[in-house]
N, C-alpha and C positions, 0 to 999 in steps of 0.2 A: 283607442290608444294604439299608436304604432309600436313596432317591435322594439325600437331603441328606448322609447318611453317606458315600455313594459319592463325592460331590464333595469332601468333606473328605479322603478317602483319595487322590484324584487330586492334591490340593494337597500333601499330605504326601510322596507319592512324587516329585512334581515337584521339590521342593526337596531333600529328603534323599537320594533315590536317583539322580535324573536329573542335576540341576545340580551337586550337590556330589560324589557318589560316582562318577558316570559321566563327566561332562564336566569336573569339577574346575575350575569357573569361579571367578573371584576373588570375595572377599567383597563388593566394591563391586557386582559384577554381581548377586549374590544379593539385595543390598539394593534395587537398582533394580527387579528383577523382583518382589520382595515388595511394594514400594510400588505398582507397577502393578496387581497383583491386589487390593490393599487398596482402591485408588481404584475399580477396576472393580466389585468386589463391593458396595461401599457405594452406588455409583451404581445398579447393577442392583436392589438391594434397595429403594432409594427409588422407582425407576421402577415396580417390581412391587408395591409396598406390602406387603412381607413382610420379616421379619428376615433378616439375613445367614445365620444358622445354618440357615434353612429353604430356602436357594437350592438348586436342582438344576441339573444340566447342561442339561436341557431348557429352563430359564429363560434360559440364556445364549446365545440364538440370535444369528444374524448381525445382525438388526435392533437388538438391544440393544447389540452391539459398535459398530455404526455410530453409534447415538445417543450412546454413550460418547465416541467420537472427536470428534463434533460438540460435545459438552459440554466436552471439554478445550479446544477452540479458542475457543468462544464464551463459556462461563461462566468457565472458569479462565484464559482469556487466554493459553494456551500457544501457542508457535510451532509451525510445521509440523515442525521437527526434533524437538521434544519429542513431538508427536503420533505421528510415525513411530517414535520409540524405544519408546513405550508399545505401539504396534501390534506391533512386532517381538517384544516380550516376550509378548504374547498369542498371537502365531503359534507361538512355542516351546511355550507351555502347551497350546494346542489340539493341536499335533502330538504331544505327550506323551500327551494323553488318547486320541487316535486310536489310538496304539500299544497302549494298555492296554485300551481298550474298543471293539472293532470295531463294536458296535451304535451307537456315537456317531460313526462315521466320516463319515457324510454331513453332520452338523452341523459337525464340525471342518473338513471340506474347504471348506465355504462360508465359514467365518471365515478360513481360510488364503488364500482367494482374494481377500480385501480388499487392494487394492494400497496401497503407500505413496504419499503425495502427493509430486509433484515440487516441488522448492524451489530457488530460486537459491542457488548456492554463496556463502556469506558472504565478504566481503572479508577477506583476511589482513592483520591489523594487527600491526605490529612497531615496535620502537624503533630509531631511527638511533643510531649510535655515540655521538654527542654527547648524545642524550637518555638513553641508558643510563648514561653517565658522570655526568650530572646527577642521575639517580635514586640512584646509589650515593653520590655526594658529599653528597647531602642527608640521609643517614642519620647520626644522632648516635651515634658509636661510643664515646662516653664513658659511655653508659648500658648496662645489662645487656641490655635489649630491643634496643638499637641494634646491639650486637655480634652478637646472634642474627640480626637482620634482615639485616645485611650479609653474614654467612656464608650465610644462606638464599638471598639474591638471587644471590650469586656462584656458589653451587653450581647453582642453577636455570639460570643463564645458561650455565655451562660444559657442563653435561650435557644441557640441553634436556629435563629430566625433567618428567613430568606432575605436577600438584599432588598427586594421590593417591599417586604414587610418593615424593614428598618427605616427606609427613607420616607415611608408614609406615616411613621409613628408620630403621634401628637402628644402634647403635654398632658391632656386629660386622659390619655391611655395609661398613664403611670399612677400608681398608688405607692408613694414612697414612705408613708408612715406604716408602722407594723400593723398587720402583716403585709410587707411590701410585695407588690406584684405588678405585672404589666399585661395589658390587653393587646394581643396580636391579632391583626386582621389578615387571614391567610387567603389562599386561592378560593375563588367562589364566595368571597365575603364570609368565609367561615371564621368564627371567633374562638380564640382559646386564651385562657388565663394562665399565666406562668408565674410562679413565685420568684422573687428576686433575693439574692444573697444580700445581707446587710451592707457589705462593702460595695456591691454594685449599686444599691439604692443611694449610698452616700456619694458615690461618684456622680450619679445622675443629678442628685439634688444640688451638689456644688456647681455642676455645669449649667444647670438651668437658673440657679440663683445668680451666677455671674452675668447672665443675660437678662436678669430681671423678668423671667418668664413666669406667668401665673399658671400654676399647675391645674387650675380649673379651666384654662383656655385651650384653644386649638392651635397654638403655635407649634411649628415643627420642632421636634427634639433635636435633630441634626441639620445644621445649616452650613452653607459655604461662606466665603468671605464677603459676598454681596448680600447676605441675609436671606438668600433663597434656600429652599429645601435642597439637601444633597441629592444628587442623582445616582443612579446605579453606577454610571461610569465614574462619578466622583469617588464613590466608595472603592471601586476597583483601583483607581489611581492611588488613593491613600494607602491601601494594603500593599501595592507594588512598591511604593516609595519606602515604607517602613520595613518591608522585607529586604530591600537592598541594604538598608542600614544594619539590620539584624544579621545579615550574612557575614559581616566582618567578624562578629564574635561567635557566630554559629554557622560554619561553612556549609552544613548540610542543607540549609534553606536555599542556598544559591542554586541548587539543582532541582528545586521545586517551582512549579508555576503557581504562584499565589494569587488567588482571586476570591471573591466573597463566598462562593460556595465551599471553598476549602475549609473555612472556619466552621461552616455548618457540618461538614463531614467530620471535622475534628471533634466537635461536640458529641456527635453520635458514636464515634469510635471510642472516645474516652469514657463515655457512659457505659458502653458495652464492656470495656476492659475493667470497669469498676463493679461489674456484676449486675447492672441494671437489665431488667427483662426487656426484650425487643418490643413488646406491646406497650410498655411504659415510654420507651423511646419514641414510638410511633405517635403517642399522644403529645409529647413535648414538641416534636418537629412538625406535627400537623400533616403527617402523611395520610392520604386517603386510602392507599393500598398498602397492606402489611408487607407485600413483596418488596416494596421500595426500602423498607426498614431492614428486612432480613438480608438484603444484599451486603450490608456492612459486615456481616459475619464471615463473608467469603474473602474479604480483602485485608483482614487484620493479621498482619504477619506475626506480631507478638503473641497473639492467642494461638496461632498455628504452631509457633515454635514451642509454646508451653504444652500444647496438646501432644506434639510429637515426642517431647521429652518425657511426658507422662507415660506414653506408650512404650518408650524405650526402657523405662525403669520397670514396667510391669511385664514386658515381653521377654523372649529368650535372649540370651547373651550372644551377640553377633561379634565374632572376632575377625579382625582384618589380617591379611597377610603382612608379615613384618617387612617384606620387600616386594613391591609390585612385580608381576611377571615381566612387564615390558622393560624393567630395569635389569633383570637377571640375564635376559637374552641379549647378546650383543648384536646379533645379526637380525636385520629388519625382516627378512623373509622367514627366519626361524620364529620371530614373534607372531607373524601372521599365521604360520602353520600351527603354532601352539594354540592360537585362538580357535582355529578350526577344530582341533582335537578336543578342546574343552567343550565346544558346542555340541559335538557328537556324543561325548561322554555324559553330558548333562542330562540327556533324555533317557539314559539307560537305567 
């Protein structure tokens, strides 16, 4: 087996034996890892001036990986989070190669030693109750698409499901008779059952009945105009369209970037505001790590305001000056001198 054939064998066993058979990862993870290797191999081939089919493991040294990561950020304009996701996929691939080919161990270890870049945790964006209400009221339910969109947003809000979980939902994942519930297939094929409000169950029953869908079958719950399952980008487009409509009656929506994960964040924050324990929220959302759930407590402005107000009521009375110092002093230099005197006196 020559070196290029050997690389091809590593790729084959990586996907078919390791990811699918041994780890049983979700189809979305397989596609993500596939895209990473495609980008990486095309980049490496261009850098080394040779066809992809002639690449060897020896070509894919740590220097090439580092150059690829730089290419992602500078040329493809990817963010640090995307760069880290691509690196994680490469780490898994090189770890697999190291296990199959001990003679490549040193090369693989060097690549696995490349650290992820630190990045600031993005702000959690969510909708206030009035904003979510405006979003739902703005959907025209007299149209076929509108009835679908209304049921989609209602289910997304009640369950906090990821967009990938919503688009892969099938009719037989729904139990619409009491006690109504939905089966969600999460990351790593993890299954969770979530109860449905009666009004959500009625919405879904009406939507599927309109399409003559058998609840015992595997028909997709949400479809596009061509009858195909909705895609993630289709859901994003739907939310963006209805957010634009809602912004006329609720201007605060216009300043927010509405995407599918915002609805998931909204569910988590509203549950938190209602007094639901973070551990229960973790179960509903299907978070593998509790840290992911607890971060919602750090971005809830309303809860922060209430906490600060509680502290203000219980703490000492702080009285403000009736007229600020900088308004009493007419001369700018006198103001600055006054600040200096106050600073010196403060430590005495």
